[in-house]
C-alpha positions in Angstrom: -0.1 0.0 0.0 1.6 3.4 -1.1 1.0 5.0 2.7 2.1 1.9 4.4 5.8 3.0 3.9 9.0 2.6 6.2 12.0 4.8 5.0 15.3 3.9 6.9 16.4 7.8 7.1 19.6 8.7 9.0 19.3 9.5 12.9 19.9 13.1 13.6 18.3 12.6 17.3 18.3 15.5 19.8 21.8 17.2 19.2 22.3 20.9 19.1 22.4 21.6 15.7 19.2 19.7 14.8 17.5 20.8 18.1 18.7 24.8 16.9 16.3 24.4 13.7 13.8 22.6 15.9 13.9 25.8 18.1 12.0 27.7 15.4 14.9 29.4 13.4 13.1 33.2 12.3 11.9 33.3 9.2 10.8 37.2 8.3 9.3 36.0 4.9 7.1 33.6 6.9 5.9 35.8 10.0 7.0 33.6 12.5 10.3 34.8 13.8 8.9 35.7 16.8 8.4 32.5 17.9 11.5 32.0 18.0 13.1 34.4 20.5 15.7 32.2 23.0 15.6 29.6 21.3 19.5 28.7 20.1 21.6 26.2 21.5 24.1 27.0 23.9 26.9 24.9 26.0 26.0 26.2 29.2 25.2 23.5 32.2 22.0 22.0 32.0 19.3 24.2 33.8 18.0 23.3 37.1 14.7 23.9 39.2 12.5 24.0 36.4 8.9 23.5 37.2 7.6 19.5 36.6 4.6 20.7 34.3 4.0 23.5 32.2 0.1 25.3 32.1 -0.6 23.3 28.7 -2.0 20.4 27.4 0.6 17.8 25.6 -0.7 17.5 22.2 0.3 13.7 22.2 -2.4 13.0 25.0 -0.7 14.0 28.4 -3.7 16.5 30.2 -0.4 18.8 30.9 2.4 19.3 29.2 5.9 18.5 30.6 8.1 21.4 31.4 11.4 20.2 33.3 13.4 20.8 29.9 14.3 23.8 27.7 14.8 23.9 23.5 18.5 25.4 24.0 19.5 22.4 26.1 18.7 19.0 23.8 21.9 17.2 25.2 20.3 17.4 29.0 16.6 16.4 28.0 17.9 12.6 28.4 18.7 13.2 32.3 15.0 13.6 33.4 13.4 11.7 30.1 15.3 8.5 29.9 13.4 8.2 26.3 15.1 10.7 24.8 17.9 8.7 24.2 16.4 5.8 22.0 17.1 4.8 19.1 13.4 6.2 17.0 13.8 10.0 18.2 12.1 12.3 16.0 12.9 14.5 14.3 14.7 13.1 11.6 16.8 13.9 8.7 15.5 12.6 5.3 19.0 11.5 3.9 18.6 11.2 0.2 22.4 11.0 -0.5 22.3 7.2 0.8 22.2 4.3 -1.2 20.1 1.7 -1.8 22.2 -0.7 0.1 22.2 2.0 3.3 18.8 3.0 2.9 16.3 0.5 1.5 12.7 1.4 1.9 10.4 -1.3 2.8 7.5 -0.4 0.2 7.3 2.7 -2.0 4.1 4.0 -3.0 2.9 6.5 -6.2 2.7 10.3 -5.5 -0.5 11.7 -4.2 -1.4 8.3 -2.7 -2.5 10.4 0.2 -5.1 12.6 -1.2 -7.8 9.8 -1.2 -6.8 9.1 2.0 -7.0 12.7 4.1 -9.8 14.4 4.6 -9.1 17.9 6.2 -11.7 20.4 6.7 -12.3 23.9 6.8 -13.0 25.3 10.2 -15.9 27.5 11.2 -14.7 31.2 11.3 -13.7 32.5 14.8 -11.1 30.0 15.0 -8.2 31.1 18.0 -4.7 30.3 17.2 -2.2 30.0 20.4 1.3 30.1 20.8 2.5 26.8 22.2 5.5 27.0 24.5 5.5 23.3 24.6 5.6 22.6 20.1 7.7 26.2 20.1 4.4 26.8 17.6 1.6 28.8 16.2 -1.1 26.0 17.1 -4.8 24.9 16.4 -6.8 22.8 18.4 -10.4 21.4 17.2 -11.9 19.1 14.8 -9.3 19.3 11.7 -10.4 16.1 9.6 -9.0 12.6 9.3 -6.6 10.2 7.6 -6.8 6.5 6.6 -4.0 4.7 7.0 -3.5 0.7 7.6 -1.9 -0.9 10.1 0.6 -3.9 10.2 -2.2 -6.3 9.1 -3.4 -4.4 6.3 -6.4 -3.1 8.4 -8.0 0.1 7.7 -7.6 2.8 11.0 -8.9 6.2 10.7 -7.2 8.8 12.9 -8.4 11.7 13.6 -6.6 15.0 13.6 -6.7 17.1 16.7 -4.5 20.0 16.3 -2.0 22.0 13.9 1.2 23.3 14.9 3.1 25.6 12.6 6.7 26.0 13.0 9.3 28.7 12.0 12.4 26.6 10.7 11.7 23.0 9.9 11.4 20.3 12.6 12.7 18.0 9.8 15.6 18.1 7.6 15.9 16.7 4.2 20.2 16.0 3.3 20.8 17.8 6.7 18.9 21.3 5.3 16.0 22.3 7.4 13.0 24.2 5.2 11.8 27.4 6.1 8.7 26.2 8.1 7.1 23.1 8.9 3.5 22.1 9.6 2.5 19.2 12.1 -0.9 17.9 12.1 -1.3 15.4 14.8 -3.7 12.5 14.9 -5.4 9.9 17.5 -6.8 6.9 16.8 -10.2 7.8 15.9 -12.0 5.3 18.6 -9.5 6.5 21.8 -9.8 9.6 23.7 -6.1 10.7 22.9 -3.2 9.8 21.2 -1.4 7.7 24.2 -1.4 4.4 22.6 0.2 5.9 19.5 0.0 9.2 17.7 0.3 10.3 13.7 1.6 13.0 12.4 1.4 14.7 8.9 4.3 17.0 8.2 4.5 19.4 5.4 7.5 21.5 4.5 7.6 25.2 3.2 10.5 27.0 1.5 10.4 31.0 1.8 8.4 31.1 -1.4 5.5 29.2 0.4 4.2 31.7 2.0 1.7 32.5 -0.5 -0.2 29.5 0.9 -3.4 30.4 2.0 -2.6 29.0 5.6 -0.4 31.8 6.7 -2.7 34.5 6.0 -5.6 32.7 7.1 -3.4 32.4 10.5 -3.3 35.7 10.8 0.5 35.9 9.7 1.2 38.9 7.0 2.9 38.4 3.4 5.3 41.2 4.8 6.4 39.4 7.3 5.5 42.3 9.8 4.6 40.6 13.2 4.4 43.9 15.2 0.7 43.2 16.1 1.4 39.6 17.3 4.6 39.8 19.6 3.7 39.2 23.0 0.6 37.2 22.6 -0.3 34.1 23.3 -3.4 33.7 21.5 -5.5 35.7 18.8 -8.6 35.3 16.9 -7.4 34.3 13.3 -8.9 36.5 11.0 -10.1 34.3 8.3 -11.6 30.6 8.1 -9.0 28.5 8.3 -9.4 26.0 5.3 -6.9 23.1 5.9 -8.7 21.3 3.2 -7.2 23.8 0.4 -4.1 24.6 2.3 -3.2 20.7 1.9 -4.6 20.2 -1.3 -1.2 20.3 -3.3 1.0 18.8 -0.8 -1.3 15.7 -0.3 -0.7 15.2 -4.5 3.1 14.8 -4.0 5.6 12.2 -2.8 5.1 11.3 1.1 7.9 9.4 3.3 7.0 7.8 6.2 8.4 6.8 9.2 8.2 5.6 12.7 9.7 7.8 15.5 9.4 9.9 19.0 7.0 12.9 20.2 9.8 15.3 19.1 10.6 17.0 22.1 10.3 15.3 25.9 9.3 12.6 27.6 10.3 11.6 23.8 7.9 8.7 23.9 8.5 6.4 20.7 4.8 5.8 19.6 4.7 8.6 16.5 4.2 7.4 12.8 5.2 10.3 10.9 4.4 11.0 7.1 6.1 14.1 6.0 5.4 15.9 3.0 
């Protein structure tokens, strides 16, 4: 099946270089740079005496998100969260320079196959865009649509999209280079209350010239990069109806790459399936 793919990407893990990209490097053309304040990696001692939890829920199912970590100190994450030293940590580098002998797909599929199995929707007006400290993103929460995938036995499983996270500076990299922005749509199994048993993330990479994508303006980001009216705010009302169906249309028609990874921030649980567009 074209969506039942498992590429063995080279692992980049929680290195300071990778996490600097994870920590939302500014991208003025995409109007998201204000989220990146203080995101750079440093070499100082690991932070101590942090509150154990932050005041927001995790999109991956925990009612409160862990807080004893910092984006600027990824080398310290495993001290408090041992799973962050695991072998299937996300984000990963999609390394297309590897030979077939070094990296072989379990199963390949045709471009555009995901378009028939992903059903995103336009949200009602008045959607609130929230700045997520946990994901370092501009986020949306609600009933965003669904995607139908197959399990290891070939059975259809429907996953509901419950949140979307737009970051400045791509989380995943391609041949070691990060995109200018990335949209991560988090899904849970339809008949489960949350994603604790396993999440699916459909991730879309953007280049600077992608800022014409309707999603940016719908979420309140200006094409000229001016974010003066957003700096310092924790949330705002989306100025337009957010239409994920239209915003995802072109990406869903293209090539997708899939792998089994982890929650991209602590506690780094390795139960997340990624589809990168």
